[in-house]
C-alpha positions, 0 to 999 in steps of 0.5 A, spaced: 424 173 787 424 171 793 417 167 796 415 173 802 416 179 797 412 174 793 406 173 798 407 181 801 405 183 793 399 178 794 396 181 799 398 188 797 393 187 792 388 184 795 387 190 800 388 194 795 382 191 791 377 190 797 378 198 798 375 199 792 370 194 791 365 199 796 366 205 792 365 201 785 358 198 788 356 205 791 356 207 784 352 203 782 345 205 779 340 202 786 333 201 784 327 200 789 320 199 787 314 202 791 311 195 795 305 198 797 299 203 794 298 210 796 305 211 799 307 218 801 314 221 798 316 227 802 320 234 803 324 231 808 325 223 811 320 224 817 313 222 817 312 230 819 314 233 813 309 234 808 308 229 803 308 232 795 308 225 791 303 218 792 305 213 789 302 206 787 306 199 787 310 198 783 312 204 782 320 204 780 325 208 784 332 210 783 336 211 790 340 217 790 341 218 798 339 213 804 339 216 811 337 211 817 330 207 813 329 213 809 331 213 802 332 220 797 329 218 790 328 220 783 324 218 777 325 218 770 323 226 770 326 229 776 328 228 784 322 227 788 324 226 796 324 222 801 321 215 802 321 210 807 325 205 806 320 199 809 315 201 804 319 200 798 322 193 794 327 190 789 322 187 785 323 190 778 318 195 775 319 199 769 313 205 767 312 206 760 316 214 759 313 215 752 307 217 750 305 211 747 308 204 747 307 198 744 307 191 747 308 186 743 308 178 743 315 177 742 322 182 742 321 185 735 318 190 731 314 185 726 311 181 732 303 182 734 301 188 736 298 186 743 296 192 746 298 200 746 300 202 752 300 209 755 305 214 759 306 213 766 303 205 766 307 201 772 309 194 769 312 188 772 319 186 769 320 180 767 326 178 763 330 182 758 332 181 750 337 185 747 333 191 747 326 188 749 323 188 756 318 182 757 313 185 762 307 185 766 301 188 766 297 189 772 291 186 769 296 180 768 297 181 761 304 180 759 308 181 753 314 185 750 316 192 749 322 196 747 326 198 753 328 205 751 321 206 752 320 206 758 324 207 765 327 203 771 330 196 771 
């Protein structure tokens, strides 16, 4: 095969790959967490719109759409509305989505029970191992929780 044809094919493949990468990235889930206390989620992307929810620091959210400095967000239950992007951050958090969940000393049900967590408790994500997440509570207590009992990242 002539050298110029090989170069042409390589260039074509690179160009094709570079045009497909942004599509793949856009389809990946994008998460943020609330970065302040008592942050309003609004019906529309403006400070004049009615606040429909008030969220606390660390609350995890999935980004559905971006419009300027506003994010249309959802949580584990439903679409919530619009939040001002500067009031969010990229520190990973989870929320307890089960009625109750056990916080354990290690990543297995055989580990010592440290606490029982209630639905809606916000946890900072420190790491993952298998189907378990290492988390930190607001009071500083650290432990492991089954990932299936939480939502977030």
